[in-house]
N, CA, C, O and the ligand as a Tripos MOL2 file, in Angstrom:
@<TRIPOS>MOLECULE
protein
  269   267    68     0     0
PROTEIN
NO_CHARGES

@<TRIPOS>ATOM
      1 N         -56.0150    7.9310  -85.8540 N.3       1 MET1
      2 CA        -55.4750    6.6900  -86.4940 C.3       1 MET1
      3 C         -54.7320    5.8610  -85.4850 C.2       1 MET1
      4 O         -55.0640    4.6960  -85.2640 O.2       1 MET1
      5 N         -53.7320    6.4460  -84.8700 N.am      2 ILE2
      6 CA        -52.9980    5.7130  -83.8320 C.3       2 ILE2
      7 C         -53.8670    5.4360  -82.6660 C.2       2 ILE2
      8 O         -53.8110    4.3410  -82.1080 O.2       2 ILE2
      9 N         -54.6740    6.3830  -82.2650 N.am      3 ALA3
     10 CA        -55.5960    6.1770  -81.1710 C.3       3 ALA3
     11 C         -56.5330    5.0350  -81.4910 C.2       3 ALA3
     12 O         -56.8530    4.2540  -80.5950 O.2       3 ALA3
     13 N         -56.9880    4.8990  -82.7200 N.am      4 GLU4
     14 CA        -57.8770    3.8410  -83.0770 C.3       4 GLU4
     15 C         -57.1680    2.5070  -82.9960 C.2       4 GLU4
     16 O         -57.7650    1.5000  -82.6150 O.2       4 GLU4
     17 N         -55.9050    2.4990  -83.3520 N.am      5 LEU5
     18 CA        -55.0960    1.2490  -83.2390 C.3       5 LEU5
     19 C         -54.9750    0.8460  -81.7930 C.2       5 LEU5
     20 O         -55.1680   -0.3190  -81.4460 O.2       5 LEU5
     21 N         -54.6600    1.7930  -80.9550 N.am      6 ILE6
     22 CA        -54.5540    1.5000  -79.5210 C.3       6 ILE6
     23 C         -55.9150    1.0080  -78.9840 C.2       6 ILE6
     24 O         -55.9890    0.0820  -78.1760 O.2       6 ILE6
     25 N         -56.9520    1.6430  -79.4510 N.am      7 ASP7
     26 CA        -58.2740    1.2290  -79.0440 C.3       7 ASP7
     27 C         -58.5660   -0.2220  -79.4380 C.2       7 ASP7
     28 O         -59.1650   -0.9810  -78.6760 O.2       7 ASP7
     29 N         -58.1310   -0.5860  -80.6420 N.am      8 ALA8
     30 CA        -58.3350   -1.9050  -81.1590 C.3       8 ALA8
     31 C         -57.5380   -2.9450  -80.3510 C.2       8 ALA8
     32 O         -58.0170   -4.0540  -80.1110 O.2       8 ALA8
     33 N         -56.3580   -2.5840  -79.9480 N.am      9 PHE9
     34 CA        -55.4880   -3.5020  -79.2400 C.3       9 PHE9
     35 C         -55.9090   -3.6340  -77.7890 C.2       9 PHE9
     36 O         -55.9630   -4.7420  -77.2530 O.2       9 PHE9
     37 N         -56.1990   -2.5420  -77.1670 N.am     10 PHE10
     38 CA        -56.4300   -2.5800  -75.7480 C.3      10 PHE10
     39 C         -57.9000   -2.4570  -75.3790 C.2      10 PHE10
     40 O         -58.2660   -2.5190  -74.2060 O.2      10 PHE10
     41 N         -58.7460   -2.2810  -76.4060 N.am     11 GLY11
     42 CA        -60.1160   -2.2480  -76.1650 C.3      11 GLY11
     43 C         -60.6420   -0.8580  -75.8000 C.2      11 GLY11
     44 O         -61.7640   -0.4690  -76.1260 O.2      11 GLY11
     45 N         -59.7780   -0.1500  -75.1150 N.am     12 CYS12
     46 CA        -60.1810    1.1500  -74.6430 C.3      12 CYS12
     47 C         -58.8720    1.9250  -74.2810 C.2      12 CYS12
     48 O         -57.9660    1.3780  -73.6510 O.2      12 CYS12
     49 N         -58.8160    3.1550  -74.6840 N.am     13 LYS13
     50 CA        -57.6170    3.9090  -74.4440 C.3      13 LYS13
     51 C         -57.7660    4.7820  -73.1550 C.2      13 LYS13
     52 O         -56.8600    5.5270  -72.7800 O.2      13 LYS13
     53 N         -58.8710    4.6610  -72.5430 N.am     14 HIS14
     54 CA        -59.0620    5.4120  -71.3160 C.3      14 HIS14
     55 C         -58.4100    4.7200  -70.1440 C.2      14 HIS14
     56 O         -58.0000    3.5630  -70.2260 O.2      14 HIS14
     57 N         -58.3240    5.4590  -69.0420 N.am     15 SER15
     58 CA        -57.6590    4.8320  -67.8700 C.3      15 SER15
     59 C         -58.4340    5.0540  -66.5830 C.2      15 SER15
     60 O         -57.9260    4.8250  -65.4850 O.2      15 SER15
     61 N         -59.6590    5.4980  -66.7330 N.am     16 HIS16
     62 CA        -60.4800    5.7160  -65.5550 C.3      16 HIS16
     63 C         -61.4720    4.5940  -65.4200 C.2      16 HIS16
     64 O         -62.5100    4.5750  -66.0830 O.2      16 HIS16
     65 N         -61.1480    3.6700  -64.5660 N.am     17 TYR17
     66 CA        -62.0060    2.4880  -64.3810 C.3      17 TYR17
     67 C         -62.7280    2.5350  -63.0260 C.2      17 TYR17
     68 O         -62.2180    3.0590  -62.0360 O.2      17 TYR17
     69 N         -63.8890    1.9870  -63.0320 N.am     18 SER18
     70 CA        -64.6110    1.8710  -61.7820 C.3      18 SER18
     71 C         -63.9220    0.8840  -60.8480 C.2      18 SER18
     72 O         -63.0490    0.1280  -61.2760 O.2      18 SER18
     73 N         -64.3050    0.8870  -59.5870 N.am     19 PHE19
     74 CA        -63.8220   -0.1510  -58.7370 C.3      19 PHE19
     75 C         -64.3050   -1.5220  -59.2500 C.2      19 PHE19
     76 O         -65.4350   -1.6680  -59.7160 O.2      19 PHE19
     77 N         -63.4120   -2.5170  -59.1480 N.am     20 PRO20
     78 CA        -63.8180   -3.8390  -59.7070 C.3      20 PRO20
     79 C         -65.1400   -4.3660  -59.0540 C.2      20 PRO20
     80 O         -65.3470   -4.2880  -57.8430 O.2      20 PRO20
     81 N         -65.9790   -4.8840  -59.9120 N.am     21 ILE21
     82 CA        -67.2710   -5.3900  -59.4910 C.3      21 ILE21
     83 C         -67.2760   -6.8980  -59.6420 C.2      21 ILE21
     84 O         -66.9820   -7.4110  -60.7210 O.2      21 ILE21
     85 N         -67.5990   -7.6030  -58.6000 N.am     22 SER22
     86 CA        -67.6450   -9.0510  -58.6530 C.3      22 SER22
     87 C         -69.1050   -9.4880  -58.8880 C.2      22 SER22
     88 O         -70.0380   -8.9100  -58.3310 O.2      22 SER22
     89 N         -69.2690  -10.4950  -59.7050 N.am     23 VAL23
     90 CA        -70.5890  -11.0290  -59.8900 C.3      23 VAL23
     91 C         -70.5490  -12.5650  -59.6350 C.2      23 VAL23
     92 O         -69.5600  -13.2420  -59.9130 O.2      23 VAL23
     93 N         -71.6680  -13.0600  -59.0990 N.am     24 ARG24
     94 CA        -71.6830  -14.4820  -58.8740 C.3      24 ARG24
     95 C         -71.9230  -15.2440  -60.1220 C.2      24 ARG24
     96 O         -72.6690  -14.7880  -60.9890 O.2      24 ARG24
     97 N         -71.3190  -16.3940  -60.2520 N.am     25 ALA25
     98 CA        -71.5680  -17.2500  -61.4110 C.3      25 ALA25
     99 C         -73.0090  -17.6480  -61.3700 C.2      25 ALA25
    100 O         -73.5350  -17.9750  -60.3070 O.2      25 ALA25
    101 N         -73.6670  -17.6270  -62.5190 N.am     26 GLY26
    102 CA        -75.0580  -18.0720  -62.5600 C.3      26 GLY26
    103 C         -76.0160  -16.8940  -62.5510 C.2      26 GLY26
    104 O         -77.0860  -16.9440  -63.1570 O.2      26 GLY26
    105 N         -75.6240  -15.8420  -61.8630 N.am     27 SER27
    106 CA        -76.4730  -14.6360  -61.9050 C.3      27 SER27
    107 C         -76.3030  -14.0010  -63.2650 C.2      27 SER27
    108 O         -75.4370  -14.3880  -64.0500 O.2      27 SER27
    109 N         -77.1410  -13.0210  -63.5300 N.am     28 GLN28
    110 CA        -76.9850  -12.3650  -64.8170 C.3      28 GLN28
    111 C         -75.6200  -11.7010  -64.8690 C.2      28 GLN28
    112 O         -75.2400  -10.8910  -64.0230 O.2      28 GLN28
    113 N         -74.9030  -12.0980  -65.9250 N.am     29 SER29
    114 CA        -73.5650  -11.5800  -66.0420 C.3      29 SER29
    115 C         -73.3370  -11.0720  -67.4580 C.2      29 SER29
    116 O         -74.0260  -11.4620  -68.4010 O.2      29 SER29
    117 N         -72.3910  -10.2280  -67.5750 N.am     30 ASN30
    118 CA        -72.0280   -9.7750  -68.9280 C.3      30 ASN30
    119 C         -70.7620  -10.5380  -69.4020 C.2      30 ASN30
    120 O         -70.1560  -11.2930  -68.6410 O.2      30 ASN30
    121 N         -70.4030  -10.3270  -70.6200 N.am     31 ASP31
    122 CA        -69.2920  -11.0540  -71.1880 C.3      31 ASP31
    123 C         -67.9810  -10.7820  -70.4480 C.2      31 ASP31
    124 O         -67.1400  -11.6660  -70.2940 O.2      31 ASP31
    125 N         -67.8310   -9.5340  -69.9940 N.am     32 ALA32
    126 CA        -66.5860   -9.1860  -69.3200 C.3      32 ALA32
    127 C         -66.4670   -9.9800  -68.0240 C.2      32 ALA32
    128 O         -65.3750  -10.4210  -67.6660 O.2      32 ALA32
    129 N         -67.5720  -10.1630  -67.3250 N.am     33 ALA33
    130 CA        -67.5240  -10.8020  -66.0200 C.3      33 ALA33
    131 C         -67.3360  -12.3070  -66.1250 C.2      33 ALA33
    132 O         -66.8550  -12.9490  -65.1920 O.2      33 ALA33
    133 N         -67.7280  -12.8760  -67.2960 N.am     34 LYS34
    134 CA        -67.6870  -14.3280  -67.4350 C.3      34 LYS34
    135 C         -66.2840  -14.8370  -67.2800 C.2      34 LYS34
    136 O         -66.0850  -15.9570  -66.8090 O.2      34 LYS34
    137 N         -65.2990  -14.0470  -67.6630 N.am     35 LEU35
    138 CA        -63.9080  -14.5010  -67.6830 C.3      35 LEU35
    139 C         -63.3640  -14.7270  -66.3120 C.2      35 LEU35
    140 O         -62.8120  -15.7960  -66.0520 O.2      35 LEU35
    141 N         -63.4870  -13.7850  -65.4220 N.am     36 THR36
    142 CA        -62.8970  -13.9080  -64.1170 C.3      36 THR36
    143 C         -63.9250  -13.7900  -62.9990 C.2      36 THR36
    144 O         -63.5950  -14.0190  -61.8360 O.2      36 THR36
    145 N         -65.1530  -13.4390  -63.3270 N.am     37 GLY37
    146 CA        -66.1520  -13.1800  -62.3270 C.3      37 GLY37
    147 C         -66.1220  -11.7850  -61.7800 C.2      37 GLY37
    148 O         -66.9510  -11.4030  -60.9540 O.2      37 GLY37
    149 N         -65.1560  -11.0250  -62.2500 N.am     38 THR38
    150 CA        -65.0220   -9.6440  -61.7920 C.3      38 THR38
    151 C         -64.8120   -8.7780  -63.0020 C.2      38 THR38
    152 O         -64.1320   -9.1830  -63.9450 O.2      38 THR38
    153 N         -65.3750   -7.6080  -62.9950 N.am     39 TYR39
    154 CA        -65.1300   -6.7170  -64.1440 C.3      39 TYR39
    155 C         -65.0780   -5.2620  -63.6190 C.2      39 TYR39
    156 O         -65.5280   -4.9350  -62.5210 O.2      39 TYR39
    157 N         -64.5010   -4.4300  -64.4790 N.am     40 VAL40
    158 CA        -64.5110   -3.0330  -64.2070 C.3      40 VAL40
    159 C         -65.1530   -2.3340  -65.4170 C.2      40 VAL40
    160 O         -65.1300   -2.8550  -66.5320 O.2      40 VAL40
    161 N         -65.7040   -1.1900  -65.1830 N.am     41 ALA41
    162 CA        -66.3060   -0.3980  -66.2570 C.3      41 ALA41
    163 C         -65.4900    0.8510  -66.4630 C.2      41 ALA41
    164 O         -65.0600    1.4960  -65.5070 O.2      41 ALA41
    165 N         -65.2750    1.1970  -67.7580 N.am     42 CYS42
    166 CA        -64.5980    2.4330  -68.0520 C.3      42 CYS42
    167 C         -65.5090    3.6200  -67.7830 C.2      42 CYS42
    168 O         -66.6210    3.6970  -68.3050 O.2      42 CYS42
    169 N         -65.0320    4.5260  -66.9770 N.am     43 LEU43
    170 CA        -65.8360    5.6530  -66.6300 C.3      43 LEU43
    171 C         -65.9480    6.6830  -67.7580 C.2      43 LEU43
    172 O         -66.7800    7.5880  -67.7090 O.2      43 LEU43
    173 N         -65.1310    6.5330  -68.7270 N.am     44 ASP44
    174 CA        -65.1500    7.4750  -69.8560 C.3      44 ASP44
    175 C         -66.1010    7.0280  -70.9820 C.2      44 ASP44
    176 O         -66.8460    7.8430  -71.5260 O.2      44 ASP44
    177 N         -66.0710    5.7790  -71.3130 N.am     45 CYS45
    178 CA        -66.8490    5.3340  -72.4890 C.3      45 CYS45
    179 C         -67.8900    4.2210  -72.0850 C.2      45 CYS45
    180 O         -68.7520    3.8480  -72.8810 O.2      45 CYS45
    181 N         -67.7760    3.7270  -70.8590 N.am     46 GLY46
    182 CA        -68.7890    2.7640  -70.4000 C.3      46 GLY46
    183 C         -68.4760    1.3200  -70.8080 C.2      46 GLY46
    184 O         -69.2760    0.4310  -70.5170 O.2      46 GLY46
    185 N         -67.3830    1.0610  -71.4470 N.am     47 LYS47
    186 CA        -67.0120   -0.3030  -71.7930 C.3      47 LYS47
    187 C         -66.7100   -1.0890  -70.5380 C.2      47 LYS47
    188 O         -66.2430   -0.5360  -69.5420 O.2      47 LYS47
    189 N         -66.9810   -2.3880  -70.5890 N.am     48 GLU48
    190 CA        -66.6730   -3.2300  -69.4450 C.3      48 GLU48
    191 C         -65.5700   -4.1870  -69.8390 C.2      48 GLU48
    192 O         -65.5100   -4.7030  -70.9550 O.2      48 GLU48
    193 N         -64.6730   -4.4040  -68.8330 N.am     49 PHE49
    194 CA        -63.5410   -5.2800  -69.0580 C.3      49 PHE49
    195 C         -63.3630   -6.2460  -67.9250 C.2      49 PHE49
    196 O         -63.5730   -5.8760  -66.7700 O.2      49 PHE49
    197 N         -62.9780   -7.4930  -68.2120 N.am     50 PRO50
    198 CA        -62.6610   -8.4290  -67.1660 C.3      50 PRO50
    199 C         -61.5250   -7.9140  -66.2920 C.2      50 PRO50
    200 O         -60.5890   -7.2690  -66.7640 O.2      50 PRO50
    201 N         -61.6400   -8.2200  -65.0020 N.am     51 TYR51
    202 CA        -60.5780   -7.7540  -64.0960 C.3      51 TYR51
    203 C         -60.0090   -8.9610  -63.3810 C.2      51 TYR51
    204 O         -60.7610   -9.7860  -62.8620 O.2      51 TYR51
    205 N         -58.6910   -9.0760  -63.3470 N.am     52 ASP52
    206 CA        -58.0570  -10.1850  -62.6750 C.3      52 ASP52
    207 C         -57.5720   -9.7460  -61.3330 C.2      52 ASP52
    208 O         -56.6230   -8.9670  -61.2470 O.2      52 ASP52
    209 N         -58.2050  -10.2280  -60.2510 N.am     53 TRP53
    210 CA        -57.8460   -9.8100  -58.9040 C.3      53 TRP53
    211 C         -56.4370  -10.3070  -58.5630 C.2      53 TRP53
    212 O         -55.7050   -9.6010  -57.8700 O.2      53 TRP53
    213 N         -56.0340  -11.4910  -59.0220 N.am     54 GLN54
    214 CA        -54.7430  -12.0120  -58.6360 C.3      54 GLN54
    215 C         -53.6230  -11.2260  -59.3080 C.2      54 GLN54
    216 O         -52.5780  -10.9830  -58.7060 O.2      54 GLN54
    217 N         -53.8430  -10.8380  -60.5400 N.am     55 GLU55
    218 CA        -52.8680  -10.0010  -61.2420 C.3      55 GLU55
    219 C         -53.0490   -8.5460  -60.9020 C.2      55 GLU55
    220 O         -52.1780   -7.7260  -61.1900 O.2      55 GLU55
    221 N         -54.1460   -8.2200  -60.3050 N.am     56 MET56
    222 CA        -54.4940   -6.8320  -60.0020 C.3      56 MET56
    223 C         -54.4340   -5.9480  -61.2430 C.2      56 MET56
    224 O         -53.8740   -4.8520  -61.2330 O.2      56 MET56
    225 N         -55.0270   -6.4610  -62.2960 N.am     57 LYS57
    226 CA        -54.9950   -5.6300  -63.5270 C.3      57 LYS57
    227 C         -56.2400   -5.9480  -64.3840 C.2      57 LYS57
    228 O         -56.9030   -6.9760  -64.2450 O.2      57 LYS57
    229 N         -56.4870   -5.0190  -65.2430 N.am     58 VAL58
    230 CA        -57.5900   -5.2220  -66.2030 C.3      58 VAL58
    231 C         -57.0880   -6.0780  -67.3300 C.2      58 VAL58
    232 O         -55.9860   -5.8950  -67.8460 O.2      58 VAL58
    233 N         -57.9580   -7.0520  -67.7110 N.am     59 ILE59
    234 CA        -57.6390   -7.8530  -68.8610 C.3      59 ILE59
    235 C         -58.2800   -7.1860  -70.0740 C.2      59 ILE59
    236 O         -59.4840   -7.3230  -70.2910 O.2      59 ILE59
    237 N         -57.5060   -6.4840  -70.8480 N.am     60 ALA60
    238 CA        -58.0640   -5.5970  -71.8870 C.3      60 ALA60
    239 C         -58.5800   -6.3910  -73.0690 C.2      60 ALA60
    240 O         -59.6200   -6.0520  -73.6340 O.2      60 ALA60
    241 N         -57.8680   -7.4460  -73.4560 N.am     61 SER61
    242 CA        -58.2630   -8.1790  -74.6550 C.3      61 SER61
    243 C         -58.7940   -9.5320  -74.2460 C.2      61 SER61
    244 O         -58.0670  -10.5250  -74.2100 O.2      61 SER61
    245 N         -60.0490   -9.5500  -73.9470 N.am     62 ALA62
    246 CA        -60.6340  -10.8250  -73.4870 C.3      62 ALA62
    247 C         -60.5640  -11.9270  -74.5130 C.2      62 ALA62
    248 O         -60.4040  -13.0970  -74.1640 O.2      62 ALA62
    249 N         -60.6840  -11.5620  -75.7850 N.am     63 ALA63
    250 CA        -60.7000  -12.5150  -76.8390 C.3      63 ALA63
    251 C         -59.3960  -13.3020  -76.9420 C.2      63 ALA63
    252 O         -59.3680  -14.4290  -77.4360 O.2      63 ALA63
    253 N         -58.3000  -12.6700  -76.4560 N.am     64 GLU64
    254 CA        -56.9960  -13.2900  -76.6150 C.3      64 GLU64
    255 C         -56.7510  -14.2350  -75.4250 C.2      64 GLU64
    256 O         -55.8750  -15.0980  -75.4940 O.2      64 GLU64
    257 N         -57.4890  -14.0830  -74.3820 N.am     65 GLN65
    258 CA        -57.2290  -14.8930  -73.2160 C.3      65 GLN65
    259 C         -58.0180  -16.2140  -73.2550 C.2      65 GLN65
    260 O         -59.1830  -16.2620  -73.6480 O.2      65 GLN65
    261 N         -57.3340  -17.2650  -72.8350 N.am     66 ARG66
    262 CA        -57.9860  -18.5920  -72.7820 C.3      66 ARG66
    263 C         -58.0150  -19.0880  -71.3500 C.2      66 ARG66
    264 O         -56.9830  -19.2890  -70.7100 O.2      66 ARG66
    265 N         -59.2350  -19.2780  -70.8710 N.am     67 TYR67
    266 CA        -59.3340  -19.7780  -69.4880 C.3      67 TYR67
    267 C         -60.0000  -21.1480  -69.5200 C.2      67 TYR67
    268 O         -60.1910  -21.7670  -68.4730 O.2      67 TYR67
    269 ZN        -63.0570    4.0490  -72.2650 Zn       68 ZN68
@<TRIPOS>BOND
     1     1     2 1
     2     2     3 1
     3     3     4 2
     4     3     5 am
     5     5     6 1
     6     6     7 1
     7     7     8 2
     8     7     9 am
     9     9    10 1
    10    10    11 1
    11    11    12 2
    12    11    13 am
    13    13    14 1
    14    14    15 1
    15    15    16 2
    16    15    17 am
    17    17    18 1
    18    18    19 1
    19    19    20 2
    20    19    21 am
    21    21    22 1
    22    22    23 1
    23    23    24 2
    24    23    25 am
    25    25    26 1
    26    26    27 1
    27    27    28 2
    28    27    29 am
    29    29    30 1
    30    30    31 1
    31    31    32 2
    32    31    33 am
    33    33    34 1
    34    34    35 1
    35    35    36 2
    36    35    37 am
    37    37    38 1
    38    38    39 1
    39    39    40 2
    40    39    41 am
    41    41    42 1
    42    42    43 1
    43    43    44 2
    44    43    45 am
    45    45    46 1
    46    46    47 1
    47    47    48 2
    48    47    49 am
    49    49    50 1
    50    50    51 1
    51    51    52 2
    52    51    53 am
    53    53    54 1
    54    54    55 1
    55    55    56 2
    56    55    57 am
    57    57    58 1
    58    58    59 1
    59    59    60 2
    60    59    61 am
    61    61    62 1
    62    62    63 1
    63    63    64 2
    64    63    65 am
    65    65    66 1
    66    66    67 1
    67    67    68 2
    68    67    69 am
    69    69    70 1
    70    70    71 1
    71    71    72 2
    72    71    73 am
    73    73    74 1
    74    74    75 1
    75    75    76 2
    76    75    77 am
    77    77    78 1
    78    78    79 1
    79    79    80 2
    80    79    81 am
    81    81    82 1
    82    82    83 1
    83    83    84 2
    84    83    85 am
    85    85    86 1
    86    86    87 1
    87    87    88 2
    88    87    89 am
    89    89    90 1
    90    90    91 1
    91    91    92 2
    92    91    93 am
    93    93    94 1
    94    94    95 1
    95    95    96 2
    96    95    97 am
    97    97    98 1
    98    98    99 1
    99    99   100 2
   100    99   101 am
   101   101   102 1
   102   102   103 1
   103   103   104 2
   104   103   105 am
   105   105   106 1
   106   106   107 1
   107   107   108 2
   108   107   109 am
   109   109   110 1
   110   110   111 1
   111   111   112 2
   112   111   113 am
   113   113   114 1
   114   114   115 1
   115   115   116 2
   116   115   117 am
   117   117   118 1
   118   118   119 1
   119   119   120 2
   120   119   121 am
   121   121   122 1
   122   122   123 1
   123   123   124 2
   124   123   125 am
   125   125   126 1
   126   126   127 1
   127   127   128 2
   128   127   129 am
   129   129   130 1
   130   130   131 1
   131   131   132 2
   132   131   133 am
   133   133   134 1
   134   134   135 1
   135   135   136 2
   136   135   137 am
   137   137   138 1
   138   138   139 1
   139   139   140 2
   140   139   141 am
   141   141   142 1
   142   142   143 1
   143   143   144 2
   144   143   145 am
   145   145   146 1
   146   146   147 1
   147   147   148 2
   148   147   149 am
   149   149   150 1
   150   150   151 1
   151   151   152 2
   152   151   153 am
   153   153   154 1
   154   154   155 1
   155   155   156 2
   156   155   157 am
   157   157   158 1
   158   158   159 1
   159   159   160 2
   160   159   161 am
   161   161   162 1
   162   162   163 1
   163   163   164 2
   164   163   165 am
   165   165   166 1
   166   166   167 1
   167   167   168 2
   168   167   169 am
   169   169   170 1
   170   170   171 1
   171   171   172 2
   172   171   173 am
   173   173   174 1
   174   174   175 1
   175   175   176 2
   176   175   177 am
   177   177   178 1
   178   178   179 1
   179   179   180 2
   180   179   181 am
   181   181   182 1
   182   182   183 1
   183   183   184 2
   184   183   185 am
   185   185   186 1
   186   186   187 1
   187   187   188 2
   188   187   189 am
   189   189   190 1
   190   190   191 1
   191   191   192 2
   192   191   193 am
   193   193   194 1
   194   194   195 1
   195   195   196 2
   196   195   197 am
   197   197   198 1
   198   198   199 1
   199   199   200 2
   200   199   201 am
   201   201   202 1
   202   202   203 1
   203   203   204 2
   204   203   205 am
   205   205   206 1
   206   206   207 1
   207   207   208 2
   208   207   209 am
   209   209   210 1
   210   210   211 1
   211   211   212 2
   212   211   213 am
   213   213   214 1
   214   214   215 1
   215   215   216 2
   216   215   217 am
   217   217   218 1
   218   218   219 1
   219   219   220 2
   220   219   221 am
   221   221   222 1
   222   222   223 1
   223   223   224 2
   224   223   225 am
   225   225   226 1
   226   226   227 1
   227   227   228 2
   228   227   229 am
   229   229   230 1
   230   230   231 1
   231   231   232 2
   232   231   233 am
   233   233   234 1
   234   234   235 1
   235   235   236 2
   236   235   237 am
   237   237   238 1
   238   238   239 1
   239   239   240 2
   240   239   241 am
   241   241   242 1
   242   242   243 1
   243   243   244 2
   244   243   245 am
   245   245   246 1
   246   246   247 1
   247   247   248 2
   248   247   249 am
   249   249   250 1
   250   250   251 1
   251   251   252 2
   252   251   253 am
   253   253   254 1
   254   254   255 1
   255   255   256 2
   256   255   257 am
   257   257   258 1
   258   258   259 1
   259   259   260 2
   260   259   261 am
   261   261   262 1
   262   262   263 1
   263   263   264 2
   264   263   265 am
   265   265   266 1
   266   266   267 1
   267   267   268 2
@<TRIPOS>SUBSTRUCTURE
     1 MET1         2 RESIDUE 1 A MET
     2 ILE2         6 RESIDUE 1 A ILE
     3 ALA3        10 RESIDUE 1 A ALA
     4 GLU4        14 RESIDUE 1 A GLU
     5 LEU5        18 RESIDUE 1 A LEU
     6 ILE6        22 RESIDUE 1 A ILE
     7 ASP7        26 RESIDUE 1 A ASP
     8 ALA8        30 RESIDUE 1 A ALA
     9 PHE9        34 RESIDUE 1 A PHE
    10 PHE10       38 RESIDUE 1 A PHE
    11 GLY11       42 RESIDUE 1 A GLY
    12 CYS12       46 RESIDUE 1 A CYS
    13 LYS13       50 RESIDUE 1 A LYS
    14 HIS14       54 RESIDUE 1 A HIS
    15 SER15       58 RESIDUE 1 A SER
    16 HIS16       62 RESIDUE 1 A HIS
    17 TYR17       66 RESIDUE 1 A TYR
    18 SER18       70 RESIDUE 1 A SER
    19 PHE19       74 RESIDUE 1 A PHE
    20 PRO20       78 RESIDUE 1 A PRO
    21 ILE21       82 RESIDUE 1 A ILE
    22 SER22       86 RESIDUE 1 A SER
    23 VAL23       90 RESIDUE 1 A VAL
    24 ARG24       94 RESIDUE 1 A ARG
    25 ALA25       98 RESIDUE 1 A ALA
    26 GLY26      102 RESIDUE 1 A GLY
    27 SER27      106 RESIDUE 1 A SER
    28 GLN28      110 RESIDUE 1 A GLN
    29 SER29      114 RESIDUE 1 A SER
    30 ASN30      118 RESIDUE 1 A ASN
    31 ASP31      122 RESIDUE 1 A ASP
    32 ALA32      126 RESIDUE 1 A ALA
    33 ALA33      130 RESIDUE 1 A ALA
    34 LYS34      134 RESIDUE 1 A LYS
    35 LEU35      138 RESIDUE 1 A LEU
    36 THR36      142 RESIDUE 1 A THR
    37 GLY37      146 RESIDUE 1 A GLY
    38 THR38      150 RESIDUE 1 A THR
    39 TYR39      154 RESIDUE 1 A TYR
    40 VAL40      158 RESIDUE 1 A VAL
    41 ALA41      162 RESIDUE 1 A ALA
    42 CYS42      166 RESIDUE 1 A CYS
    43 LEU43      170 RESIDUE 1 A LEU
    44 ASP44      174 RESIDUE 1 A ASP
    45 CYS45      178 RESIDUE 1 A CYS
    46 GLY46      182 RESIDUE 1 A GLY
    47 LYS47      186 RESIDUE 1 A LYS
    48 GLU48      190 RESIDUE 1 A GLU
    49 PHE49      194 RESIDUE 1 A PHE
    50 PRO50      198 RESIDUE 1 A PRO
    51 TYR51      202 RESIDUE 1 A TYR
    52 ASP52      206 RESIDUE 1 A ASP
    53 TRP53      210 RESIDUE 1 A TRP
    54 GLN54      214 RESIDUE 1 A GLN
    55 GLU55      218 RESIDUE 1 A GLU
    56 MET56      222 RESIDUE 1 A MET
    57 LYS57      226 RESIDUE 1 A LYS
    58 VAL58      230 RESIDUE 1 A VAL
    59 ILE59      234 RESIDUE 1 A ILE
    60 ALA60      238 RESIDUE 1 A ALA
    61 SER61      242 RESIDUE 1 A SER
    62 ALA62      246 RESIDUE 1 A ALA
    63 ALA63      250 RESIDUE 1 A ALA
    64 GLU64      254 RESIDUE 1 A GLU
    65 GLN65      258 RESIDUE 1 A GLN
    66 ARG66      262 RESIDUE 1 A ARG
    67 TYR67      266 RESIDUE 1 A TYR
    68 ZN68       269 GROUP 0 **** ****
């Protein structure tokens, strides 16, 4: 129950992410990469999240962010 709430808020409760992957604009991209051009993948569940190089952190709730 609580884990599901955390999952809903942060998208993923895991903490093992791949090294950030940058994709070029215009190339085939996923939703996670559209936000910042860089994304990381969760090594536990495979979810992909936008990654902010300047903040050096994963942007967990892409829907909440406005760019
Ligand atoms: Zn995960």
